[in-house]
C-alpha positions in Angstrom: 0.0 0.0 0.0 2.8 2.4 0.9 4.4 2.2 -2.6 1.0 3.2 -4.1 1.2 6.5 -2.2 4.7 7.1 -3.5 3.5 6.3 -7.0 0.6 8.7 -6.8 2.9 11.4 -5.5 5.3 10.7 -8.4 2.5 11.1 -10.9 1.4 14.4 -9.4 5.0 15.6 -9.3 5.5 14.6 -13.0 2.3 16.4 -13.9 3.5 19.6 -12.1 6.9 19.3 -13.9 5.1 19.0 -17.2 2.9 22.0 -16.5 5.8 24.2 -15.3 8.2 23.2 -18.1 5.8 23.1 -21.1 3.0 25.5 -20.4 3.4 29.0 -21.8 3.3 30.9 -18.5 4.2 34.3 -20.0 6.2 36.5 -17.7 5.7 34.4 -14.5 9.2 33.0 -14.5 11.1 33.9 -11.3 13.0 37.2 -11.7 16.0 38.6 -9.9 18.9 37.0 -8.1 19.2 35.2 -4.7 22.8 35.4 -3.4 24.0 36.1 -6.9 22.2 33.0 -8.4 19.4 33.8 -10.9 16.0 32.9 -9.3 15.1 30.9 -12.4 18.0 28.5 -11.8 17.0 28.1 -8.1 13.5 27.3 -9.3 14.9 24.6 -11.7 17.1 23.2 -8.9 14.1 23.0 -6.5 11.9 21.5 -9.2 14.1 18.6 -9.8 15.3 18.0 -6.2 12.3 15.9 -5.3 12.6 13.5 -8.2 15.1 11.1 -6.7 13.3 11.0 -3.4 10.0 10.2 -5.0 11.6 7.6 -7.3 13.3 6.0 -4.3 10.0 5.8 -2.5 8.4 4.2 -5.6 11.0 1.7 -6.6 14.1 1.7 -4.4 13.0 1.8 -0.8 15.4 -0.7 0.6 17.9 -0.7 3.4 20.9 -2.8 3.1 24.4 -3.0 1.8 26.1 -0.8 -0.8 25.7 -3.4 -3.5 21.9 -3.1 -3.4 21.6 0.7 -2.8 24.1 2.1 -5.3 22.7 0.5 -8.5 19.3 1.8 -7.7 20.6 5.3 -7.0 22.5 5.1 -10.3 19.3 4.2 -12.2 17.3 6.9 -10.5 20.1 9.4 -11.2 20.1 8.5 -14.9 16.3 8.7 -15.1 16.4 12.1 -13.5 19.1 13.4 -15.8 17.1 12.1 -18.8 14.0 13.8 -17.5 15.8 17.1 -17.1 17.5 16.9 -20.5 14.3 16.0 -22.4 12.3 18.8 -20.7 14.8 21.3 -21.8 15.1 19.8 -25.3 11.3 19.8 -25.8 11.1 23.4 -24.6 13.1 24.5 -27.6 10.2 23.5 -29.9 7.4 25.1 -27.9 6.1 28.6 -28.5 6.9 31.0 -25.7 9.6 28.7 -24.3 13.3 28.4 -25.0 16.0 25.7 -24.5 18.6 26.8 -22.1 21.4 24.5 -21.0 22.0 26.4 -17.8 18.5 25.4 -16.8 19.6 21.8 -17.5 22.6 22.3 -15.3 20.4 23.5 -12.5 18.2 20.5 -13.0 21.3 18.3 -12.9 22.5 19.9 -9.6 19.1 19.3 -7.9 19.1 15.7 -9.0 22.7 15.2 -7.9 22.2 16.8 -4.5 19.1 14.6 -3.8 20.8 11.4 -4.9 23.8 12.2 -2.7 21.5 12.9 0.2 19.7 9.6 -0.3 23.0 7.7 -0.6 24.4 9.2 2.6 21.3 8.6 4.6 20.8 5.0 3.4 24.5 4.1 4.0 25.2 6.0 7.1 22.0 6.2 9.2 21.4 3.0 11.1 17.9 1.5 11.0 16.6 3.9 8.4 
């Protein structure tokens, strides 16, 4: 039953990513800088940060040794990178949207940070 909750959350998340990445939202993109980082890049980082956590809940929730955890994290990482790449790639073909590789870099950073966090927690926190 618990995996179904994760899967429903993942579907809702993917719907939100599709809406935010593909809809023509006009001038509602975040503007300005936060600590010298463009707000748009922080939004991309934040948008892709939950993907590995939700994917782990859907498919990888397992404690155990490094040989069971790392391949799952690697697959989740690759899936997240592909999601980030293809959302940026498709945006280049949509009216009112543009393809920007710095957005993909921000997506990559969010996915990487989340995958590292999951790995550290699963390998270092006893009983989790």
